[in-house]
C-alpha positions as CSV (number, residue, x, y, z in Angstrom):
1,M,-0.5,-48.1,95.6
2,T,1.0,-51.4,96.6
3,E,4.0,-50.1,98.6
4,P,3.6,-49.7,102.3
5,L,2.3,-46.4,103.5
6,R,5.1,-44.4,105.2
7,V,4.4,-42.0,108.1
8,L,6.4,-39.6,110.1
9,L,5.2,-38.7,113.6
10,A,6.0,-35.2,115.0
11,D,4.8,-34.6,118.5
12,D,6.7,-33.6,121.7
13,Q,4.6,-36.0,123.8
14,T,6.1,-39.5,124.0
15,L,2.8,-41.1,124.9
16,V,1.1,-39.6,121.9
17,R,3.8,-40.8,119.5
18,T,3.8,-44.3,121.1
19,G,0.0,-44.6,120.9
20,F,-0.2,-43.5,117.3
21,R,2.7,-45.7,116.3
22,M,1.0,-48.8,117.8
23,I,-2.3,-47.9,116.1
24,L,-0.7,-47.3,112.7
25,G,1.5,-50.4,112.9
26,A,-1.4,-52.6,113.8
27,D,-3.0,-51.5,110.5
28,G,0.0,-52.2,108.4
29,I,1.2,-48.6,108.2
30,D,5.0,-48.0,108.6
31,V,6.2,-45.3,111.0
32,V,9.5,-44.4,109.4
33,A,10.6,-41.7,111.8
34,E,9.6,-39.7,114.9
35,A,10.3,-36.1,115.8
36,T,9.9,-34.2,119.1
37,N,10.0,-30.7,117.5
38,G,9.6,-28.9,114.2
39,T,13.3,-28.8,113.5
40,E,13.6,-32.6,113.8
41,A,10.5,-33.0,111.7
42,V,11.9,-31.0,108.8
43,E,15.2,-32.9,108.9
44,A,13.5,-36.3,109.2
45,V,11.2,-35.6,106.2
46,R,14.3,-34.8,104.0
47,R,16.0,-38.0,105.3
48,T,13.2,-40.5,105.1
49,R,10.7,-39.0,102.5
50,P,7.5,-40.2,104.2
51,D,4.1,-40.2,102.4
52,V,2.3,-38.6,105.3
53,V,3.4,-36.4,108.2
54,L,1.3,-36.3,111.4
55,M,2.3,-32.9,112.8
56,D,1.6,-31.4,116.2
57,V,0.9,-27.7,116.2
58,R,2.6,-26.7,119.4
59,M,6.2,-28.0,119.8
60,P,9.4,-26.6,121.2
61,E,12.2,-25.0,119.1
62,M,10.0,-24.8,115.9
63,D,6.3,-25.2,116.0
64,G,4.3,-27.4,113.6
65,L,3.1,-24.4,111.5
66,E,6.6,-23.3,110.6
67,A,7.7,-26.9,110.1
68,T,4.8,-27.5,107.7
69,R,5.7,-24.4,105.7
70,R,9.3,-25.6,105.3
71,I,8.4,-29.1,104.5
72,L,5.9,-28.2,101.8
73,T,8.2,-25.6,100.2
74,G,11.5,-27.5,100.5
75,A,10.9,-31.1,99.8
76,P,11.5,-32.4,96.2
77,E,8.7,-34.9,96.8
78,Q,6.3,-33.2,99.1
79,P,4.5,-35.4,101.7
80,R,0.9,-34.9,102.8
81,V,0.7,-33.2,106.2
82,I,-2.1,-33.8,108.8
83,I,-2.1,-31.3,111.7
84,L,-2.7,-32.7,115.2
85,T,-4.4,-30.4,117.6
86,T,-6.5,-30.3,120.8
87,F,-8.6,-27.4,119.4
88,D,-10.8,-28.0,116.4
89,L,-10.9,-24.3,115.4
90,D,-7.5,-23.1,116.4
91,R,-6.2,-20.3,114.2
92,Y,-3.0,-22.3,113.8
93,V,-5.0,-24.9,112.0
94,Y,-6.2,-22.4,109.5
95,A,-2.7,-21.1,109.0
96,A,-1.4,-24.6,108.5
97,L,-4.2,-25.3,105.9
98,S,-3.2,-22.1,104.1
99,A,0.4,-23.3,104.1
100,G,-0.6,-26.6,102.4
101,A,-1.6,-29.0,105.1
102,S,-4.2,-31.5,103.9
103,G,-6.4,-31.4,107.0
104,F,-6.3,-31.8,110.8
105,L,-7.2,-34.4,113.4
106,L,-7.9,-33.9,117.1
107,K,-5.5,-35.9,119.3
108,D,-8.4,-37.9,120.8
109,V,-9.2,-39.3,117.4
110,T,-10.3,-43.0,117.3
111,P,-7.9,-45.6,115.9
112,E,-10.2,-46.3,113.0
113,H,-10.4,-42.6,112.1
114,L,-6.7,-42.1,112.4
115,T,-5.8,-44.9,110.0
116,A,-8.5,-43.9,107.6
117,A,-7.4,-40.3,107.6
118,V,-3.8,-41.2,106.8
119,R,-4.9,-43.4,103.9
120,I,-7.3,-40.7,102.6
121,V,-4.7,-38.0,102.4
122,R,-2.1,-40.2,100.9
123,T,-4.4,-40.6,97.8
124,G,-4.3,-36.8,97.4
125,D,-7.7,-36.0,99.0
126,A,-8.2,-33.5,101.8
127,L,-9.4,-34.2,105.2
128,L,-12.0,-31.6,106.1
129,A,-15.8,-31.6,106.1
130,P,-17.3,-28.5,104.5
131,A,-19.0,-27.2,107.7
132,I,-15.6,-27.2,109.5
133,T,-13.8,-25.7,106.4
134,R,-16.4,-22.9,106.2
135,R,-16.2,-22.1,109.9
136,L,-12.4,-21.9,109.7
137,V,-12.3,-19.6,106.6
138,Q,-15.1,-17.4,107.8
139,R,-13.4,-16.9,111.1
140,F,-9.8,-16.4,109.9
141,A,-9.8,-15.5,106.2
142,Q,-8.3,-12.1,105.7
143,R,-9.5,-10.1,102.6
144,G,-7.9,-7.1,101.1
145,S,-5.7,-6.0,98.2
146,D,-2.6,-7.7,99.6
147,T,-4.5,-11.0,99.9
148,A,-6.0,-10.7,96.5
149,A,-2.6,-10.1,95.0
150,L,-1.4,-13.5,96.4
151,H,-4.1,-15.2,94.2
152,S,-3.9,-13.0,91.1
153,D,-3.9,-16.3,89.1
154,L,-7.6,-16.4,89.7
155,A,-7.9,-14.5,86.4
156,S,-6.5,-17.5,84.6
157,L,-9.7,-19.5,85.4
158,T,-12.4,-19.7,82.7
159,P,-16.0,-18.6,83.6
160,R,-17.0,-22.2,84.1
161,E,-14.0,-22.9,86.4
162,L,-14.9,-19.8,88.4
163,E,-18.4,-21.2,88.7
164,V,-17.2,-24.6,89.8
165,L,-14.8,-23.0,92.4
166,G,-17.6,-20.9,93.8
167,L,-19.9,-23.9,94.2
168,L,-17.1,-26.1,95.6
169,A,-16.4,-23.5,98.2
170,R,-20.0,-23.7,99.3
171,G,-19.6,-27.4,100.1
172,L,-21.0,-29.2,97.1
173,S,-19.5,-32.6,96.3
174,N,-18.5,-33.6,92.8
175,A,-21.9,-35.4,92.3
176,E,-23.8,-32.3,93.4
177,L,-21.7,-30.1,91.2
178,A,-22.5,-32.4,88.3
179,T,-26.2,-32.2,89.0
180,R,-26.2,-28.5,89.5
181,L,-24.2,-27.8,86.3
182,H,-25.8,-30.5,84.2
183,L,-22.4,-32.1,83.6
184,A,-20.9,-35.6,83.8
185,E,-19.1,-36.2,87.1
186,A,-15.9,-37.0,85.2
187,T,-16.1,-33.6,83.6
188,V,-16.5,-32.0,87.0
189,K,-13.4,-33.8,88.3
190,T,-11.5,-32.5,85.3
191,H,-12.6,-28.9,86.1
192,V,-11.6,-29.3,89.7
193,A,-8.2,-30.7,88.7
194,R,-7.6,-27.8,86.3
195,I,-8.5,-25.3,89.0
196,L,-6.1,-26.8,91.4
197,A,-3.3,-26.9,88.7
198,K,-3.9,-23.3,87.5
199,L,-3.9,-21.9,91.0
200,G,-1.0,-24.1,92.3
201,L,-3.1,-25.6,95.0
202,R,-2.7,-29.0,96.7
203,D,-6.4,-29.9,97.3
204,R,-9.9,-28.7,97.7
205,V,-9.3,-27.2,101.2
206,Q,-6.9,-24.7,99.8
207,A,-9.3,-24.0,96.9
208,V,-12.1,-23.2,99.5
209,I,-9.7,-20.8,101.3
210,V,-8.8,-19.0,98.1
211,A,-12.5,-18.6,97.2
212,Y,-13.2,-16.9,100.5
213,E,-10.0,-14.8,100.7
214,T,-10.6,-13.4,97.2
215,A,-14.3,-12.8,98.0
216,L,-15.4,-15.1,95.2
217,V,-17.8,-16.3,97.9
218,S,-18.6,-14.6,101.2
219,A,-19.5,-15.7,104.7
220,G,-23.1,-15.0,104.0
221,D,-23.3,-17.5,101.1
222,R,-25.1,-20.6,102.3
223,E,-25.7,-24.0,100.7
224,T,-27.7,-26.9,102.0
225,A,-25.2,-29.3,100.7
226,E,-23.1,-30.7,103.5
227,Q,-21.3,-33.5,101.8
228,A,-17.5,-34.0,102.1
229,T,-15.2,-31.5,100.3
230,E,-12.4,-34.0,100.3
231,Q,-13.3,-35.6,96.9
232,T,-11.0,-34.9,94.0
């Protein structure tokens, strides 16, 4: 990836946008557009085609959740979306992750974490630690026949892929999956990629959500592994 990283800032607070633009610019990241509400964000994505969108949850006219849904279903080349929030377990964050967002950041994020996060999601990785992912899905995941029907493609997974998905949802990294299943790490990465492709998922965060919503794993399932789930 030699081309400059292109970012769109969507936040109704001028000071937030100004601060983030200065931080990103100082690290060589181009801010190609700004938006003060969800409607502007959707239009700006179509016009500028950024790599990453930093999206505030609460904005006038159209909130960040609805804007995320529209961006990730309507853009021919979908950008990665990072949700900005002041609440680390806001139900809107969970809904945004279900809609395809690649993670979230608190607005008081450090400059180093902000730039690193933008670069991480641009590569296709997700931006959530397993402990936070687990708390989100355990708190907000809704199970039932309607939810299961949304993910009927789970039947398309092989027994091994189901096993990998279950362990992935418990927080195991690729290296830990390889050790547990006695496989090469490259083979694990292939399994994960196939799971995402078969289920039409963007990243591991969505895979974790699907695993909980379909009851492949439950809130009582615990693993000692607390490594990052954002590897692909």
